[in-house]
mmCIF file of the N, C-alpha and C atoms, coordinates in Angstrom:
data_MODEL
# 
_entry.id   MODEL 
# 
loop_
_atom_site.group_PDB 
_atom_site.id 
_atom_site.type_symbol 
_atom_site.label_atom_id 
_atom_site.label_alt_id 
_atom_site.label_comp_id 
_atom_site.label_asym_id 
_atom_site.label_entity_id 
_atom_site.label_seq_id 
_atom_site.pdbx_PDB_ins_code 
_atom_site.Cartn_x 
_atom_site.Cartn_y 
_atom_site.Cartn_z 
_atom_site.occupancy 
_atom_site.B_iso_or_equiv 
_atom_site.pdbx_formal_charge 
_atom_site.auth_seq_id 
_atom_site.auth_comp_id 
_atom_site.auth_asym_id 
_atom_site.auth_atom_id 
_atom_site.pdbx_PDB_model_num 
ATOM 1   N N  . UNK A 1 1  ? -33.129 60.796 -0.665  1.00 0.00 ? 1  UNK A N  1 
ATOM 2   C CA . UNK A 1 1  ? -33.179 59.862 0.447   1.00 0.00 ? 1  UNK A CA 1 
ATOM 3   C C  . UNK A 1 1  ? -33.646 60.602 1.698   1.00 0.00 ? 1  UNK A C  1 
ATOM 4   N N  . UNK A 1 2  ? -34.478 59.959 2.453   1.00 0.00 ? 2  UNK A N  1 
ATOM 5   C CA . UNK A 1 2  ? -35.031 60.550 3.657   1.00 0.00 ? 2  UNK A CA 1 
ATOM 6   C C  . UNK A 1 2  ? -33.972 60.680 4.753   1.00 0.00 ? 2  UNK A C  1 
ATOM 7   N N  . UNK A 1 3  ? -34.082 61.745 5.536   1.00 0.00 ? 3  UNK A N  1 
ATOM 8   C CA . UNK A 1 3  ? -33.210 61.899 6.699   1.00 0.00 ? 3  UNK A CA 1 
ATOM 9   C C  . UNK A 1 3  ? -33.787 61.141 7.896   1.00 0.00 ? 3  UNK A C  1 
ATOM 10  N N  . UNK A 1 4  ? -34.978 60.603 7.742   1.00 0.00 ? 4  UNK A N  1 
ATOM 11  C CA . UNK A 1 4  ? -35.642 59.844 8.806   1.00 0.00 ? 4  UNK A CA 1 
ATOM 12  C C  . UNK A 1 4  ? -35.267 58.371 8.685   1.00 0.00 ? 4  UNK A C  1 
ATOM 13  N N  . UNK A 1 5  ? -34.003 58.087 8.925   1.00 0.00 ? 5  UNK A N  1 
ATOM 14  C CA . UNK A 1 5  ? -33.463 56.736 8.828   1.00 0.00 ? 5  UNK A CA 1 
ATOM 15  C C  . UNK A 1 5  ? -33.220 56.178 10.230  1.00 0.00 ? 5  UNK A C  1 
ATOM 16  N N  . UNK A 1 6  ? -33.204 54.855 10.346  1.00 0.00 ? 6  UNK A N  1 
ATOM 17  C CA . UNK A 1 6  ? -32.977 54.272 11.666  1.00 0.00 ? 6  UNK A CA 1 
ATOM 18  C C  . UNK A 1 6  ? -31.523 54.418 12.108  1.00 0.00 ? 6  UNK A C  1 
ATOM 19  N N  . UNK A 1 7  ? -31.358 54.877 13.327  1.00 0.00 ? 7  UNK A N  1 
ATOM 20  C CA . UNK A 1 7  ? -30.039 54.894 13.936  1.00 0.00 ? 7  UNK A CA 1 
ATOM 21  C C  . UNK A 1 7  ? -29.846 53.572 14.646  1.00 0.00 ? 7  UNK A C  1 
ATOM 22  N N  . UNK A 1 8  ? -28.981 52.768 14.085  1.00 0.00 ? 8  UNK A N  1 
ATOM 23  C CA . UNK A 1 8  ? -28.759 51.439 14.634  1.00 0.00 ? 8  UNK A CA 1 
ATOM 24  C C  . UNK A 1 8  ? -27.588 51.465 15.598  1.00 0.00 ? 8  UNK A C  1 
ATOM 25  N N  . UNK A 1 9  ? -27.578 50.656 16.605  1.00 0.00 ? 9  UNK A N  1 
ATOM 26  C CA . UNK A 1 9  ? -28.433 49.493 16.834  1.00 0.00 ? 9  UNK A CA 1 
ATOM 27  C C  . UNK A 1 9  ? -29.680 49.773 17.667  1.00 0.00 ? 9  UNK A C  1 
ATOM 28  N N  . UNK A 1 10 ? -29.924 51.006 18.041  1.00 0.00 ? 10 UNK A N  1 
ATOM 29  C CA . UNK A 1 10 ? -31.082 51.301 18.890  1.00 0.00 ? 10 UNK A CA 1 
ATOM 30  C C  . UNK A 1 10 ? -32.390 51.424 18.111  1.00 0.00 ? 10 UNK A C  1 
ATOM 31  N N  . UNK A 1 11 ? -32.316 51.609 16.804  1.00 0.00 ? 11 UNK A N  1 
ATOM 32  C CA . UNK A 1 11 ? -33.484 51.790 15.954  1.00 0.00 ? 11 UNK A CA 1 
ATOM 33  C C  . UNK A 1 11 ? -34.283 53.013 16.383  1.00 0.00 ? 11 UNK A C  1 
ATOM 34  N N  . UNK A 1 12 ? -33.560 54.116 16.518  1.00 0.00 ? 12 UNK A N  1 
ATOM 35  C CA . UNK A 1 12 ? -34.125 55.412 16.833  1.00 0.00 ? 12 UNK A CA 1 
ATOM 36  C C  . UNK A 1 12 ? -33.957 56.277 15.587  1.00 0.00 ? 12 UNK A C  1 
ATOM 37  N N  . UNK A 1 13 ? -34.974 57.047 15.228  1.00 0.00 ? 13 UNK A N  1 
ATOM 38  C CA . UNK A 1 13 ? -34.907 57.896 14.044  1.00 0.00 ? 13 UNK A CA 1 
ATOM 39  C C  . UNK A 1 13 ? -33.759 58.886 14.183  1.00 0.00 ? 13 UNK A C  1 
ATOM 40  N N  . UNK A 1 14 ? -32.909 58.934 13.166  1.00 0.00 ? 14 UNK A N  1 
ATOM 41  C CA . UNK A 1 14 ? -31.747 59.835 13.174  1.00 0.00 ? 14 UNK A CA 1 
ATOM 42  C C  . UNK A 1 14 ? -32.170 61.297 13.158  1.00 0.00 ? 14 UNK A C  1 
ATOM 43  N N  . UNK A 1 15 ? -33.354 61.599 12.699  1.00 0.00 ? 15 UNK A N  1 
ATOM 44  C CA . UNK A 1 15 ? -33.840 62.978 12.622  1.00 0.00 ? 15 UNK A CA 1 
ATOM 45  C C  . UNK A 1 15 ? -34.686 63.364 13.840  1.00 0.00 ? 15 UNK A C  1 
ATOM 46  N N  . UNK A 1 16 ? -35.651 62.504 14.183  1.00 0.00 ? 16 UNK A N  1 
ATOM 47  C CA . UNK A 1 16 ? -36.623 62.826 15.239  1.00 0.00 ? 16 UNK A CA 1 
ATOM 48  C C  . UNK A 1 16 ? -36.184 62.396 16.641  1.00 0.00 ? 16 UNK A C  1 
ATOM 49  N N  . UNK A 1 17 ? -35.395 61.345 16.709  1.00 0.00 ? 17 UNK A N  1 
ATOM 50  C CA . UNK A 1 17 ? -34.987 60.819 18.001  1.00 0.00 ? 17 UNK A CA 1 
ATOM 51  C C  . UNK A 1 17 ? -36.037 59.953 18.674  1.00 0.00 ? 17 UNK A C  1 
ATOM 52  N N  . UNK A 1 18 ? -37.030 59.497 17.913  1.00 0.00 ? 18 UNK A N  1 
ATOM 53  C CA . UNK A 1 18 ? -38.076 58.621 18.444  1.00 0.00 ? 18 UNK A CA 1 
ATOM 54  C C  . UNK A 1 18 ? -37.904 57.233 17.822  1.00 0.00 ? 18 UNK A C  1 
ATOM 55  N N  . UNK A 1 19 ? -38.566 56.215 18.389  1.00 0.00 ? 19 UNK A N  1 
ATOM 56  C CA . UNK A 1 19 ? -38.449 54.878 17.806  1.00 0.00 ? 19 UNK A CA 1 
ATOM 57  C C  . UNK A 1 19 ? -38.786 54.882 16.314  1.00 0.00 ? 19 UNK A C  1 
ATOM 58  N N  . UNK A 1 20 ? -37.938 54.209 15.544  1.00 0.00 ? 20 UNK A N  1 
ATOM 59  C CA . UNK A 1 20 ? -38.109 54.126 14.102  1.00 0.00 ? 20 UNK A CA 1 
ATOM 60  C C  . UNK A 1 20 ? -38.984 52.931 13.762  1.00 0.00 ? 20 UNK A C  1 
ATOM 61  N N  . UNK A 1 21 ? -39.875 53.005 12.798  1.00 0.00 ? 21 UNK A N  1 
ATOM 62  C CA . UNK A 1 21 ? -40.122 54.129 11.917  1.00 0.00 ? 21 UNK A CA 1 
ATOM 63  C C  . UNK A 1 21 ? -40.959 55.208 12.607  1.00 0.00 ? 21 UNK A C  1 
ATOM 64  N N  . UNK A 1 22 ? -40.506 56.416 12.507  1.00 0.00 ? 22 UNK A N  1 
ATOM 65  C CA . UNK A 1 22 ? -41.205 57.558 13.088  1.00 0.00 ? 22 UNK A CA 1 
ATOM 66  C C  . UNK A 1 22 ? -42.434 57.884 12.226  1.00 0.00 ? 22 UNK A C  1 
ATOM 67  N N  . UNK A 1 23 ? -43.254 58.774 12.707  1.00 0.00 ? 23 UNK A N  1 
ATOM 68  C CA . UNK A 1 23 ? -44.480 59.149 11.985  1.00 0.00 ? 23 UNK A CA 1 
ATOM 69  C C  . UNK A 1 23 ? -44.172 59.678 10.579  1.00 0.00 ? 23 UNK A C  1 
ATOM 70  N N  . UNK A 1 24 ? -43.139 60.520 10.474  1.00 0.00 ? 24 UNK A N  1 
ATOM 71  C CA . UNK A 1 24 ? -42.784 61.080 9.168   1.00 0.00 ? 24 UNK A CA 1 
ATOM 72  C C  . UNK A 1 24 ? -42.341 59.983 8.214   1.00 0.00 ? 24 UNK A C  1 
ATOM 73  N N  . UNK A 1 25 ? -41.491 59.071 8.688   1.00 0.00 ? 25 UNK A N  1 
ATOM 74  C CA . UNK A 1 25 ? -41.010 57.999 7.810   1.00 0.00 ? 25 UNK A CA 1 
ATOM 75  C C  . UNK A 1 25 ? -42.153 57.073 7.402   1.00 0.00 ? 25 UNK A C  1 
ATOM 76  N N  . UNK A 1 26 ? -43.091 56.843 8.295   1.00 0.00 ? 26 UNK A N  1 
ATOM 77  C CA . UNK A 1 26 ? -44.254 56.026 7.928   1.00 0.00 ? 26 UNK A CA 1 
ATOM 78  C C  . UNK A 1 26 ? -45.019 56.669 6.776   1.00 0.00 ? 26 UNK A C  1 
ATOM 79  N N  . UNK A 1 27 ? -45.239 57.975 6.875   1.00 0.00 ? 27 UNK A N  1 
ATOM 80  C CA . UNK A 1 27 ? -45.939 58.682 5.778   1.00 0.00 ? 27 UNK A CA 1 
ATOM 81  C C  . UNK A 1 27 ? -45.137 58.575 4.486   1.00 0.00 ? 27 UNK A C  1 
ATOM 82  N N  . UNK A 1 28 ? -43.814 58.729 4.584   1.00 0.00 ? 28 UNK A N  1 
ATOM 83  C CA . UNK A 1 28 ? -42.970 58.629 3.396   1.00 0.00 ? 28 UNK A CA 1 
ATOM 84  C C  . UNK A 1 28 ? -43.037 57.223 2.794   1.00 0.00 ? 28 UNK A C  1 
ATOM 85  N N  . UNK A 1 29 ? -42.995 56.220 3.643   1.00 0.00 ? 29 UNK A N  1 
ATOM 86  C CA . UNK A 1 29 ? -43.058 54.846 3.147   1.00 0.00 ? 29 UNK A CA 1 
ATOM 87  C C  . UNK A 1 29 ? -44.390 54.557 2.465   1.00 0.00 ? 29 UNK A C  1 
ATOM 88  N N  . UNK A 1 30 ? -45.476 55.053 3.038   1.00 0.00 ? 30 UNK A N  1 
ATOM 89  C CA . UNK A 1 30 ? -46.789 54.880 2.409   1.00 0.00 ? 30 UNK A CA 1 
ATOM 90  C C  . UNK A 1 30 ? -46.780 55.501 1.013   1.00 0.00 ? 30 UNK A C  1 
ATOM 91  N N  . UNK A 1 31 ? -46.212 56.693 0.893   1.00 0.00 ? 31 UNK A N  1 
ATOM 92  C CA . UNK A 1 31 ? -46.148 57.366 -0.407  1.00 0.00 ? 31 UNK A CA 1 
ATOM 93  C C  . UNK A 1 31 ? -45.237 56.609 -1.377  1.00 0.00 ? 31 UNK A C  1 
ATOM 94  N N  . UNK A 1 32 ? -44.098 56.149 -0.890  1.00 0.00 ? 32 UNK A N  1 
ATOM 95  C CA . UNK A 1 32 ? -43.152 55.431 -1.754  1.00 0.00 ? 32 UNK A CA 1 
ATOM 96  C C  . UNK A 1 32 ? -43.708 54.109 -2.255  1.00 0.00 ? 32 UNK A C  1 
ATOM 97  N N  . UNK A 1 33 ? -44.516 53.456 -1.449  1.00 0.00 ? 33 UNK A N  1 
ATOM 98  C CA . UNK A 1 33 ? -45.012 52.128 -1.793  1.00 0.00 ? 33 UNK A CA 1 
ATOM 99  C C  . UNK A 1 33 ? -46.501 52.130 -2.145  1.00 0.00 ? 33 UNK A C  1 
ATOM 100 N N  . UNK A 1 34 ? -47.015 53.264 -2.596  1.00 0.00 ? 34 UNK A N  1 
ATOM 101 C CA . UNK A 1 34 ? -48.411 53.339 -2.994  1.00 0.00 ? 34 UNK A CA 1 
ATOM 102 C C  . UNK A 1 34 ? -48.693 52.275 -4.055  1.00 0.00 ? 34 UNK A C  1 
ATOM 103 N N  . UNK A 1 35 ? -49.722 51.494 -3.807  1.00 0.00 ? 35 UNK A N  1 
ATOM 104 C CA . UNK A 1 35 ? -50.085 50.441 -4.748  1.00 0.00 ? 35 UNK A CA 1 
ATOM 105 C C  . UNK A 1 35 ? -49.197 49.215 -4.688  1.00 0.00 ? 35 UNK A C  1 
ATOM 106 N N  . UNK A 1 36 ? -48.290 49.173 -3.710  1.00 0.00 ? 36 UNK A N  1 
ATOM 107 C CA . UNK A 1 36 ? -47.350 48.052 -3.603  1.00 0.00 ? 36 UNK A CA 1 
ATOM 108 C C  . UNK A 1 36 ? -47.239 47.610 -2.148  1.00 0.00 ? 36 UNK A C  1 
ATOM 109 N N  . UNK A 1 37 ? -48.376 47.278 -1.563  1.00 0.00 ? 37 UNK A N  1 
ATOM 110 C CA . UNK A 1 37 ? -48.416 46.926 -0.148  1.00 0.00 ? 37 UNK A CA 1 
ATOM 111 C C  . UNK A 1 37 ? -47.525 45.732 0.182   1.00 0.00 ? 37 UNK A C  1 
ATOM 112 N N  . UNK A 1 38 ? -47.521 44.719 -0.670  1.00 0.00 ? 38 UNK A N  1 
ATOM 113 C CA . UNK A 1 38 ? -46.695 43.538 -0.411  1.00 0.00 ? 38 UNK A CA 1 
ATOM 114 C C  . UNK A 1 38 ? -45.221 43.914 -0.406  1.00 0.00 ? 38 UNK A C  1 
ATOM 115 N N  . UNK A 1 39 ? -44.808 44.761 -1.307  1.00 0.00 ? 39 UNK A N  1 
ATOM 116 C CA . UNK A 1 39 ? -43.421 45.214 -1.342  1.00 0.00 ? 39 UNK A CA 1 
ATOM 117 C C  . UNK A 1 39 ? -43.058 45.975 -0.068  1.00 0.00 ? 39 UNK A C  1 
ATOM 118 N N  . UNK A 1 40 ? -43.968 46.806 0.407   1.00 0.00 ? 40 UNK A N  1 
ATOM 119 C CA . UNK A 1 40 ? -43.725 47.520 1.660   1.00 0.00 ? 40 UNK A CA 1 
ATOM 120 C C  . UNK A 1 40 ? -43.560 46.531 2.807   1.00 0.00 ? 40 UNK A C  1 
ATOM 121 N N  . UNK A 1 41 ? -44.428 45.536 2.869   1.00 0.00 ? 41 UNK A N  1 
ATOM 122 C CA . UNK A 1 41 ? -44.357 44.568 3.955   1.00 0.00 ? 41 UNK A CA 1 
ATOM 123 C C  . UNK A 1 41 ? -43.055 43.766 3.896   1.00 0.00 ? 41 UNK A C  1 
ATOM 124 N N  . UNK A 1 42 ? -42.602 43.443 2.704   1.00 0.00 ? 42 UNK A N  1 
ATOM 125 C CA . UNK A 1 42 ? -41.319 42.746 2.571   1.00 0.00 ? 42 UNK A CA 1 
ATOM 126 C C  . UNK A 1 42 ? -40.164 43.635 3.028   1.00 0.00 ? 42 UNK A C  1 
ATOM 127 N N  . UNK A 1 43 ? -40.217 44.903 2.653   1.00 0.00 ? 43 UNK A N  1 
ATOM 128 C CA . UNK A 1 43 ? -39.203 45.876 3.061   1.00 0.00 ? 43 UNK A CA 1 
ATOM 129 C C  . UNK A 1 43 ? -39.165 45.989 4.587   1.00 0.00 ? 43 UNK A C  1 
ATOM 130 N N  . UNK A 1 44 ? -40.335 46.146 5.201   1.00 0.00 ? 44 UNK A N  1 
ATOM 131 C CA . UNK A 1 44 ? -40.407 46.275 6.654   1.00 0.00 ? 44 UNK A CA 1 
ATOM 132 C C  . UNK A 1 44 ? -40.037 44.981 7.362   1.00 0.00 ? 44 UNK A C  1 
ATOM 133 N N  . UNK A 1 45 ? -40.328 43.844 6.746   1.00 0.00 ? 45 UNK A N  1 
ATOM 134 C CA . UNK A 1 45 ? -39.943 42.559 7.332   1.00 0.00 ? 45 UNK A CA 1 
ATOM 135 C C  . UNK A 1 45 ? -38.426 42.427 7.418   1.00 0.00 ? 45 UNK A C  1 
ATOM 136 N N  . UNK A 1 46 ? -37.732 42.901 6.401   1.00 0.00 ? 46 UNK A N  1 
ATOM 137 C CA . UNK A 1 46 ? -36.267 42.877 6.434   1.00 0.00 ? 46 UNK A CA 1 
ATOM 138 C C  . UNK A 1 46 ? -35.751 43.778 7.553   1.00 0.00 ? 46 UNK A C  1 
ATOM 139 N N  . UNK A 1 47 ? -36.373 44.942 7.721   1.00 0.00 ? 47 UNK A N  1 
ATOM 140 C CA . UNK A 1 47 ? -35.996 45.828 8.830   1.00 0.00 ? 47 UNK A CA 1 
ATOM 141 C C  . UNK A 1 47 ? -36.279 45.162 10.169  1.00 0.00 ? 47 UNK A C  1 
ATOM 142 N N  . UNK A 1 48 ? -37.414 44.478 10.280  1.00 0.00 ? 48 UNK A N  1 
ATOM 143 C CA . UNK A 1 48 ? -37.765 43.786 11.510  1.00 0.00 ? 48 UNK A CA 1 
ATOM 144 C C  . UNK A 1 48 ? -36.714 42.744 11.872  1.00 0.00 ? 48 UNK A C  1 
ATOM 145 N N  . UNK A 1 49 ? -36.261 41.978 10.898  1.00 0.00 ? 49 UNK A N  1 
ATOM 146 C CA . UNK A 1 49 ? -35.241 40.965 11.167  1.00 0.00 ? 49 UNK A CA 1 
ATOM 147 C C  . UNK A 1 49 ? -33.953 41.600 11.687  1.00 0.00 ? 49 UNK A C  1 
ATOM 148 N N  . UNK A 1 50 ? -33.555 42.710 11.094  1.00 0.00 ? 50 UNK A N  1 
ATOM 149 C CA . UNK A 1 50 ? -32.354 43.401 11.570  1.00 0.00 ? 50 UNK A CA 1 
ATOM 150 C C  . UNK A 1 50 ? -32.564 43.950 12.974  1.00 0.00 ? 50 UNK A C  1 
ATOM 151 N N  . UNK A 1 51 ? -33.749 44.488 13.237  1.00 0.00 ? 51 UNK A N  1 
ATOM 152 C CA . UNK A 1 51 ? -34.045 45.024 14.563  1.00 0.00 ? 51 UNK A CA 1 
ATOM 153 C C  . UNK A 1 51 ? -34.050 43.914 15.616  1.00 0.00 ? 51 UNK A C  1 
ATOM 154 N N  . UNK A 1 52 ? -34.538 42.739 15.256  1.00 0.00 ? 52 UNK A N  1 
ATOM 155 C CA . UNK A 1 52 ? -34.519 41.611 16.191  1.00 0.00 ? 52 UNK A CA 1 
ATOM 156 C C  . UNK A 1 52 ? -33.084 41.250 16.582  1.00 0.00 ? 52 UNK A C  1 
ATOM 157 N N  . UNK A 1 53 ? -32.183 41.333 15.629  1.00 0.00 ? 53 UNK A N  1 
ATOM 158 C CA . UNK A 1 53 ? -30.773 41.062 15.924  1.00 0.00 ? 53 UNK A CA 1 
ATOM 159 C C  . UNK A 1 53 ? -30.175 42.158 16.794  1.00 0.00 ? 53 UNK A C  1 
ATOM 160 N N  . UNK A 1 54 ? -30.521 43.411 16.504  1.00 0.00 ? 54 UNK A N  1 
ATOM 161 C CA . UNK A 1 54 ? -29.965 44.542 17.242  1.00 0.00 ? 54 UNK A CA 1 
ATOM 162 C C  . UNK A 1 54 ? -30.584 44.721 18.626  1.00 0.00 ? 54 UNK A C  1 
ATOM 163 N N  . UNK A 1 55 ? -31.822 44.291 18.785  1.00 0.00 ? 55 UNK A N  1 
ATOM 164 C CA . UNK A 1 55 ? -32.562 44.504 20.029  1.00 0.00 ? 55 UNK A CA 1 
ATOM 165 C C  . UNK A 1 55 ? -33.046 43.165 20.597  1.00 0.00 ? 55 UNK A C  1 
ATOM 166 N N  . UNK A 1 56 ? -32.126 42.267 20.946  1.00 0.00 ? 56 UNK A N  1 
ATOM 167 C CA . UNK A 1 56 ? -32.528 40.916 21.338  1.00 0.00 ? 56 UNK A CA 1 
ATOM 168 C C  . UNK A 1 56 ? -33.373 40.843 22.611  1.00 0.00 ? 56 UNK A C  1 
ATOM 169 N N  . UNK A 1 57 ? -33.353 41.860 23.434  1.00 0.00 ? 57 UNK A N  1 
ATOM 170 C CA . UNK A 1 57 ? -34.116 41.830 24.685  1.00 0.00 ? 57 UNK A CA 1 
ATOM 171 C C  . UNK A 1 57 ? -35.486 42.499 24.563  1.00 0.00 ? 57 UNK A C  1 
ATOM 172 N N  . UNK A 1 58 ? -35.794 43.010 23.381  1.00 0.00 ? 58 UNK A N  1 
ATOM 173 C CA . UNK A 1 58 ? -37.109 43.613 23.147  1.00 0.00 ? 58 UNK A CA 1 
ATOM 174 C C  . UNK A 1 58 ? -38.084 42.508 22.768  1.00 0.00 ? 58 UNK A C  1 
ATOM 175 N N  . UNK A 1 59 ? -39.232 42.447 23.429  1.00 0.00 ? 59 UNK A N  1 
ATOM 176 C CA . UNK A 1 59 ? -40.209 41.396 23.096  1.00 0.00 ? 59 UNK A CA 1 
ATOM 177 C C  . UNK A 1 59 ? -40.588 41.431 21.614  1.00 0.00 ? 59 UNK A C  1 
ATOM 178 N N  . UNK A 1 60 ? -40.707 40.245 21.047  1.00 0.00 ? 60 UNK A N  1 
ATOM 179 C CA . UNK A 1 60 ? -40.993 40.160 19.614  1.00 0.00 ? 60 UNK A CA 1 
ATOM 180 C C  . UNK A 1 60 ? -42.327 40.813 19.265  1.00 0.00 ? 60 UNK A C  1 
ATOM 181 N N  . UNK A 1 61 ? -43.311 40.743 20.153  1.00 0.00 ? 61 UNK A N  1 
ATOM 182 C CA . UNK A 1 61 ? -44.595 41.382 19.889  1.00 0.00 ? 61 UNK A CA 1 
ATOM 183 C C  . UNK A 1 61 ? -44.489 42.891 19.773  1.00 0.00 ? 61 UNK A C  1 
ATOM 184 N N  . UNK A 1 62 ? -43.596 43.472 20.566  1.00 0.00 ? 62 UNK A N  1 
ATOM 185 C CA . UNK A 1 62 ? -43.380 44.914 20.505  1.00 0.00 ? 62 UNK A CA 1 
ATOM 186 C C  . UNK A 1 62 ? -42.775 45.291 19.161  1.00 0.00 ? 62 UNK A C  1 
ATOM 187 N N  . UNK A 1 63 ? -41.788 44.533 18.722  1.00 0.00 ? 63 UNK A N  1 
ATOM 188 C CA . UNK A 1 63 ? -41.156 44.823 17.431  1.00 0.00 ? 63 UNK A CA 1 
ATOM 189 C C  . UNK A 1 63 ? -42.121 44.561 16.277  1.00 0.00 ? 63 UNK A C  1 
ATOM 190 N N  . UNK A 1 64 ? -42.908 43.508 16.374  1.00 0.00 ? 64 UNK A N  1 
ATOM 191 C CA . UNK A 1 64 ? -43.893 43.229 15.328  1.00 0.00 ? 64 UNK A CA 1 
ATOM 192 C C  . UNK A 1 64 ? -44.859 44.400 15.183  1.00 0.00 ? 64 UNK A C  1 
ATOM 193 N N  . UNK A 1 65 ? -45.367 44.894 16.290  1.00 0.00 ? 65 UNK A N  1 
ATOM 194 C CA . UNK A 1 65 ? -46.289 46.032 16.239  1.00 0.00 ? 65 UNK A CA 1 
ATOM 195 C C  . UNK A 1 65 ? -45.618 47.258 15.652  1.00 0.00 ? 65 UNK A C  1 
ATOM 196 N N  . UNK A 1 66 ? -44.391 47.465 16.015  1.00 0.00 ? 66 UNK A N  1 
ATOM 197 C CA . UNK A 1 66 ? -43.646 48.646 15.562  1.00 0.00 ? 66 UNK A CA 1 
ATOM 198 C C  . UNK A 1 66 ? -43.360 48.619 14.067  1.00 0.00 ? 66 UNK A C  1 
ATOM 199 N N  . UNK A 1 67 ? -43.058 47.442 13.539  1.00 0.00 ? 67 UNK A N  1 
ATOM 200 C CA . UNK A 1 67 ? -42.654 47.352 12.137  1.00 0.00 ? 67 UNK A CA 1 
ATOM 201 C C  . UNK A 1 67 ? -43.745 46.868 11.195  1.00 0.00 ? 67 UNK A C  1 
ATOM 202 N N  . UNK A 1 68 ? -44.616 45.978 11.633  1.00 0.00 ? 68 UNK A N  1 
ATOM 203 C CA . UNK A 1 68 ? -45.540 45.339 10.689  1.00 0.00 ? 68 UNK A CA 1 
ATOM 204 C C  . UNK A 1 68 ? -47.015 45.615 10.930  1.00 0.00 ? 68 UNK A C  1 
ATOM 205 N N  . UNK A 1 69 ? -47.399 46.080 12.087  1.00 0.00 ? 69 UNK A N  1 
ATOM 206 C CA . UNK A 1 69 ? -48.825 46.271 12.348  1.00 0.00 ? 69 UNK A CA 1 
ATOM 207 C C  . UNK A 1 69 ? -49.357 47.581 11.783  1.00 0.00 ? 69 UNK A C  1 
ATOM 208 N N  . UNK A 1 70 ? -48.562 48.636 11.793  1.00 0.00 ? 70 UNK A N  1 
ATOM 209 C CA . UNK A 1 70 ? -49.075 49.947 11.384  1.00 0.00 ? 70 UNK A CA 1 
ATOM 210 C C  . UNK A 1 70 ? -49.501 50.039 9.916   1.00 0.00 ? 70 UNK A C  1 
ATOM 211 N N  . UNK A 1 71 ? -48.854 49.345 8.974   1.00 0.00 ? 71 UNK A N  1 
ATOM 212 C CA . UNK A 1 71 ? -49.296 49.505 7.576   1.00 0.00 ? 71 UNK A CA 1 
ATOM 213 C C  . UNK A 1 71 ? -50.718 49.017 7.322   1.00 0.00 ? 71 UNK A C  1 
ATOM 214 N N  . UNK A 1 72 ? -51.218 48.140 8.154   1.00 0.00 ? 72 UNK A N  1 
ATOM 215 C CA . UNK A 1 72 ? -52.575 47.618 7.953   1.00 0.00 ? 72 UNK A CA 1 
ATOM 216 C C  . UNK A 1 72 ? -53.612 48.721 8.050   1.00 0.00 ? 72 UNK A C  1 
ATOM 217 N N  . UNK A 1 73 ? -53.329 49.722 8.871   1.00 0.00 ? 73 UNK A N  1 
ATOM 218 C CA . UNK A 1 73 ? -54.281 50.817 9.024   1.00 0.00 ? 73 UNK A CA 1 
ATOM 219 C C  . UNK A 1 73 ? -53.930 52.025 8.162   1.00 0.00 ? 73 UNK A C  1 
ATOM 220 N N  . UNK A 1 74 ? -52.782 51.986 7.527   1.00 0.00 ? 74 UNK A N  1 
ATOM 221 C CA . UNK A 1 74 ? -52.345 53.108 6.679   1.00 0.00 ? 74 UNK A CA 1 
ATOM 222 C C  . UNK A 1 74 ? -53.111 53.085 5.353   1.00 0.00 ? 74 UNK A C  1 
ATOM 223 N N  . UNK A 1 75 ? -53.019 54.177 4.649   1.00 0.00 ? 75 UNK A N  1 
ATOM 224 C CA . UNK A 1 75 ? -53.718 54.323 3.362   1.00 0.00 ? 75 UNK A CA 1 
ATOM 225 C C  . UNK A 1 75 ? -52.936 53.655 2.256   1.00 0.00 ? 75 UNK A C  1 
ATOM 226 N N  . UNK A 1 76 ? -52.819 52.330 2.341   1.00 0.00 ? 76 UNK A N  1 
ATOM 227 C CA . UNK A 1 76 ? -52.065 51.567 1.336   1.00 0.00 ? 76 UNK A CA 1 
ATOM 228 C C  . UNK A 1 76 ? -52.979 50.833 0.375   1.00 0.00 ? 76 UNK A C  1 
ATOM 229 N N  . UNK A 1 77 ? -54.241 50.934 0.615   1.00 0.00 ? 77 UNK A N  1 
ATOM 230 C CA . UNK A 1 77 ? -55.184 50.152 -0.177  1.00 0.00 ? 77 UNK A CA 1 
ATOM 231 C C  . UNK A 1 77 ? -55.618 50.918 -1.412  1.00 0.00 ? 77 UNK A C  1 
ATOM 232 N N  . UNK A 1 78 ? -54.626 51.397 -2.141  1.00 0.00 ? 78 UNK A N  1 
ATOM 233 C CA . UNK A 1 78 ? -54.918 52.196 -3.327  1.00 0.00 ? 78 UNK A CA 1 
ATOM 234 C C  . UNK A 1 78 ? -54.548 51.454 -4.608  1.00 0.00 ? 78 UNK A C  1 
ATOM 235 N N  . UNK A 1 79 ? -54.444 50.129 -4.489  1.00 0.00 ? 79 UNK A N  1 
ATOM 236 C CA . UNK A 1 79 ? -54.126 49.349 -5.683  1.00 0.00 ? 79 UNK A CA 1 
ATOM 237 C C  . UNK A 1 79 ? -55.282 49.440 -6.659  1.00 0.00 ? 79 UNK A C  1 
ATOM 238 N N  . UNK A 1 80 ? -54.996 49.397 -7.935  1.00 0.00 ? 80 UNK A N  1 
ATOM 239 C CA . UNK A 1 80 ? -56.065 49.510 -8.931  1.00 0.00 ? 80 UNK A CA 1 
ATOM 240 C C  . UNK A 1 80 ? -57.071 48.384 -8.787  1.00 0.00 ? 80 UNK A C  1 
ATOM 241 N N  . UNK A 1 81 ? -58.353 48.656 -9.030  1.00 0.00 ? 81 UNK A N  1 
ATOM 242 C CA . UNK A 1 81 ? -59.369 47.617 -8.928  1.00 0.00 ? 81 UNK A CA 1 
ATOM 243 C C  . UNK A 1 81 ? -59.169 46.567 -10.005 1.00 0.00 ? 81 UNK A C  1 
ATOM 244 N N  . UNK A 1 82 ? -59.587 45.349 -9.698  1.00 0.00 ? 82 UNK A N  1 
ATOM 245 C CA . UNK A 1 82 ? -59.505 44.269 -10.679 1.00 0.00 ? 82 UNK A CA 1 
ATOM 246 C C  . UNK A 1 82 ? -60.605 44.447 -11.701 1.00 0.00 ? 82 UNK A C  1 
ATOM 247 N N  . UNK A 1 83 ? -60.253 44.299 -12.965 1.00 0.00 ? 83 UNK A N  1 
ATOM 248 C CA . UNK A 1 83 ? -61.262 44.430 -14.027 1.00 0.00 ? 83 UNK A CA 1 
ATOM 249 C C  . UNK A 1 83 ? -61.448 43.127 -14.740 1.00 0.00 ? 83 UNK A C  1 
# 
């Protein structure tokens, strides 16, 4: 298990002390969910919902960018080609 876990309710990385998911955890998540982009997005969506509850005064757009926008540019498009 990664030490780069969210420290709740602030959603700060327990290891790095920066907003979670930190750069290291993002890389780990990409590796863990290689070929399973939808599963990663579902996982992050659940985290987003919890963060919305914990951080009610944070604009939803900020949380969306933090949790759901970054995987679009990550190297997750390694699913096998359709044959």
